[in-house]
N, C-alpha and C positions, 0 to 999 in steps of 0.2 A: 661437719659431720653431725652436729647436735640437731638433726632435723627428724621429722617423722616421715617414714616411707610405708608404702603398701606392703612391699616385700624386701627382705634383706635375704641375700644368697651368699653362703660361705663356701669357699672352694671353687675353683675354675676348671673342675673336671667337665668332660663333654655333657654329661646329663645336667650339671648345674647350669652350664652356659646356654644350652638349648631352652631349658625352662626360663632362665632370666630373658632370653630373646623373646620367647612367646609372651611372657608377662608384660614386657615393655610394648611390643607391638599391640597388645590389648589394652594399652593405655594406663598400665599400673606404673607407680613411681617405685623404681628399683634401685637398691644400692647393693653392689656386688664386691665382696672383699676376699682376700686370699692371704694366708700367712706367708706364702712363698712369693719370691720375687719374679716368677715366670708363670705363664698361663698353663693350664693343663692338669695340675694335681697329679693324680695317679695315672692319668692318660696322657702325660706330656711326652714331648720327644725332646731328648736330651742333646744339646749341642754346647761347645765343641766336645770332641772325644775325651779331652782331659777331665771334663766334669763327669762323664760316665765312669771313668777309673776312680775318681774321688767318691762318687756316690755308692759304688760297690766295694769301696775300701781295698782296691787293688793297688799295691805299692809300686812306686815308680811312675814314669810317664809312659804314654803310648809309644811303641818302636816306630822308627821312621817308615817301616814298610806299611804302616797305616795311612800315610800321606798326610795332608793337612787336616788338623783338628777341626777346622771350621767346615769342612766338607761333609761332616757327619751330623745327621739328625736321627738319633736312635730312639724308636718308640720303646716305652716302658711296657705297654700292654698291646700285644699284636692283634690286630683286627683288620679285616677288610670290609668293604661295603657291598652288599648285594645290590646289583645294578637295578633291579626293580623293587628294592626293599624300602622299608619305612624311612631310614635316614636319608636316602636319596631323594625321597618325596618331600621330607622336611627341608632339605637343602634347596630343592627347586621352587617349593612354595613360598619360602622366605627370601628367594634370591641370594642366598649366601653363596651360591655357585659362582657369582661374579668375582669372589675373592679368591677362588681355589682353582686348580687345574688338576685333572684326574688322568690316570692311565689305567687301561684294562689289565688285570692280572693275567699272565700268559697261560697259565694251565692249572687245573685241579687234578690232583692224583690221590689214588687210594693204595694202601699197603695190603698186600696179600702174601702169605707164605715167604716173608723176608724180602720180597721184590715190591717195586711200585709200578702201578699201572695208571694210564690216564682215565679219568672217570668218564665212562660212556654216558652221555646224557641226551643224545639224539639218536633216532633210529639208524642213521648212517654209522655213526661212531659205534652203536651197540653191535651192529652187524660185523664191524671190523675189529672189535675189541678181542684181545687174547685173554680176557678174564673169564670168558664163558665158552662152552662147547656150542656146536651148532644149534642143537635142539633148544637149548637154553636160551640161545639168542632169540630164536622165534618166540619163545614164551615171553620173554623180557620185552620184545617189541610189542607184542599184544597188550602187556601191561602199561607200557608208555603210551599206547594209544588210548587205553582206557582212562588213564590220568588226564591226557590232553583234552579229552572230550567231557569228562566228568563235570556235571553241573548239579549241585544238590537239589535244585529246584525243578529239575527236568527228569523224571523217573526213567525216561527212555535211555538216559546216558548211564544209569546206575547198574545196569546188568544184574538186578536182584540184590545189590549191596544197599544196606541201609547205613547212611553216613553217620548216623548218630548211635548205632547199636553194633554193627558189624565191626569186629576188632580188626586191626592191621594184620595181624598173623593169619586171620581168616581170608583176608584179601589175598596175601601172599600164596596162601595154600590154594585158593581159587584158580590162580594162574600157574600153580605148580613150580614156584620159584625155589631154587635151592639155597642152601645156607649162604654161600658166598655171595649170591646176588642179593639176598635179603640183607646181608651186612652192608655192601656198598650202597644199596638204595636207601636204607635207613640212616646211614651215618654220612655217607658223602653227597647224597642228593637232599634227603630230608633234614640232614644236619642235626641229628639227635646225638646226645653224648653218651647215653646209656641204651639199654634195651627195654626200659619200662614201657615204652610207647606201644610195644607190640600187643599189649593187653588192652590198650585205649581204644575207644571208637576211631575209625579211619579218617574221618573228615580232616583233621588237623595235619595228619600225615600227608594226605593227598594234596592239600593246599601248599604245604611246605615244598613238595616236589614240583608242583605247579610254579611256584615262586622261583625255584631254581632254573626250570626250563624258560620261564618268561625272562629272567635275568640274563640267562645265556643268549636268548635270542636277540637281546638289544645290541650287544657288541661283538658276539661271535666266539671269541678265544675261550672266555671262561665267564662265570656270572659275577665275578668280583671286580671292584674298582678300588683304586688306592690313590691318595692325594699326593701330589709332588710335594717335596719337603717334609712329608711325615704326617702323622695323625695329629700332632700338636697344632696343625693349621686349622683343624676343625673347630675345637673350643674357641680359638681366636676369631674365627669367622662369625660365629654366633654371638660372641662378646661385642664384635664390631656392630652387628645388627641391634643389640641392645642399646649400645652407646648412641646409634642414630636416633633411636627413639627415647632418648633422655635418660638412659641408665647411667649410673655413676659408678666408676670402677675404681678400686684402690688395691694395688698389690702391696706385698710387704707389710701387711697390717697384723700385728699380733692380736689375737681375739682373747681378751681376759675373762669374759663371762658372758653366758646367755642370761639375760635378765627375765626372770619369770615372776609373775604375780598371779596368786590364786590359780596356780597350775597352768597358766597361760603365757606364752612368750610375749613380752612387750617391748623388748629392745636387746641390742647387742653392746657390750662395753669393750671398747679398744682404746688403748693408750690414754686411759683416764676419761674418755669422753663416751656418752651414751647415744647411740643412734636408735630411735624408736621404730617399731614396726608392728604391723598386724599379723603378718606371717613370715615364716623362716624356712628357708630351703638349704640343706647342708649336706655334705658328705659325712660318712660315719666318723671321721677322724675329729669332727667339731663337736660331736655329741657322743662320746664313748659310753656314757651311762645309759644311753637310750637304744642301743643295738645289741644284737645277738650274733655270736659267731656261728656260722653256718657251714664251714669248711675251710679248706685251704687250697691254694692254687700254686704250682711251681711253674716258674717261666725261666728259660735259659736263653739268653741272647747269645748267638754265636757268630763270630766274625769269620767269614770265609774268603779265600782268594779264588774261588772256583765255583761255577754253578753246581747244583746238586745232580748226582749221577742219575741217568735214566729219565731225565726231564726235558730231553732235546734241547739241553743247554738254555732253558727259559731264563730270562732275567727276573722273573717273579713267579711265584706258584704257591699253591697250598698243598699240603700233603695231610691226608687223614689216615690215622692208624686205628681202625675199629677195634673196640675193646676185645672182642672175640679172638682176634688174631694174636693178642699178647696176653690172654688170660686176665683181663682186668673187668672192672665194672664200667669204667668211663674211657672214652677215647683219648688218643694222644694227637695233638695237632702241630703242624709245622707251617709257619708263615714265612715265605722268604721274598725279600725285595732287594734291590741293588742300587749301584751308581746310576742307573737309568732312571730312577725316581728322586734324584737329588738327595739322597739320604746317606750316601756313602761315598767314600774316595773312589777315584776311577779304578775300575777292575775289581771292586770289593762287593761282597754280598753280605747281607745281614740275614741269618735264619733264626726264627725265634720259636722255640719249642715250648708247648704249654700243655698242662692237663690238671685235673682235679686230683689232689693228693689222696691216696688210699692206704699208704703203709708208713712206717717210720723211716723209710729210705727213699725219700722222694727223688733223689738223683738216680737211683737204680731203676725206679719206675719208668724214667724216659730214656733209658738206654737203647731201646731199639730205634728210637728217633735220632739220637746222637750218632748211632753207628751209620745212618744213611748220610750223615753230613761230613764225616771224616775226610780229610784232615781239618781240624778246627784251630784257627789261629789263636783265638782268645774267647773265653767263655764268661758271661756274668750271670750268676745264678741268684734268683730270688725266690723265697718261699713266703707268700702273702696270706694272712688270714682273710677270709671273706666274712663280711658282715651284712646283716639285714636289719631294718628297723624293728624294735620290739613291739611297736604299736603303729596304728594307722595315722597318728598324728592329729586326728580331728578334734581332740580335747585340747591339747597343748599348741596347736597350730605350728608344730614343728615338723617339717616333712623331710625325712632323711632318705637319700639315695641308696641303692644297693652297690657294694663292691663289684667292680667288673669281674665276670666270670671268665671260665677258660675258653668259651667259644670263640671262634675266629671271625665272627661277623657281629653287626651291632643291633640285630633284631631284638635280643634280650633287654639291651640298654634302652631301645625304643619303647618296649613294653613297660619298662619301669617309669620313663618319662610320662607315659599316657597314664599309667596308674597314679603317680603324684599329682598330675594335672587334674585328675578326676577327684582326687581326695581334697585337694585345695579349693576346686571351684564348684564341686558338686555336680557338674555336667561331663558328659562323655567328651573325650578328646576329639576335636574335629580338625582336620588338616586345613580346612578353609579358614579357620580362626588365625592361621599363621601367615596368611597372604598379606603382603604389604598393600597398604593403601595407594592407589596410582599416584596421588599427589605427594606421597611422603617420600620426596627424594632429597629433602634438605640435608646438606653436609655430605651427599653421597653421589654427586654428579661431577666429581672432578675428572 
């Protein structure tokens, strides 16, 4: 371990593993360590079920009705992948897809007036949806057409809208869309957590709706994908990529000290030895003095013996509860997967509820979501602080990732990866940089 590295990475969360993979592919000498004896950090999948009970300090052992403990892989942070999104692009470019299998999530639903409805995202679905009246459907269809044809560089497609000046609220008004339609468009299609976007220029929102539609078009049932055996497979896939390119991995390593000289990172001390480095990437838990608390997230893992009502017995789905529907500032999300994804015992379902905490009673805040899931066999509740780095890291060369937020997809995580990459290298993130070199198959052609 007493060696010099270009980059040392602490923590094996998804953000850290992707960056470690990219740095290795780009020829950097990387050492990657984690204090835990498993991969994934905060974004791990916990197995067996007994370990989940211990982690959440639930007395006793899982009842026999839960089946074999080894059949469970329970994600700590619930997220899906947008089929046409940035993480899938990263997986394809690095060919990490060869280590993973994915299934399409069966449906996306939105909450209105205490009931859930399938999210209409194509013209056909919009016209058949019971979320809107007949005239509203026609207006929504026109709006979807406008979004599909929208090209910021072709004025003919803009219908008088200025992508960088016209607010999204003005676009909704242009198409005369009612509040309910605005709610599910902004929150279930564009996937915003709050309504702040309404006053922003419309370009970002239109692109988000396009991403949703294009993702949906790839596989049909929903725009979301999920890896078999749980999200913990993702960091491991990228860790394997880093190892193929010469990265060194050490789990179960206690980190004693970040060694800093003249305000700059020069190494990491672990078990009495110092590994030297030029740059450091880590999650907030390894540099608690260099991060700022930016909020809290509550997540409740619920074990069910039944699919969620009114989802056509889907074995996987997402439900979005727009904040307006429950008098909140931010949305509540439900991610549900099941034994079909090799993450639960036969006939069992895992529904994970999450939202940004707004009051002193986080569990009370997610009550509307829990009501949709009853009866619940077992709950595991966590309220986690969210952290962001206090500075850009350009002086100290310590680059800290952000805590995973309440969103149910990886787009914000990918933005963080691109941001750290730019701060570390001084150049914009380029997906082409992630491509494996064609001759680089050593150790990987078994």
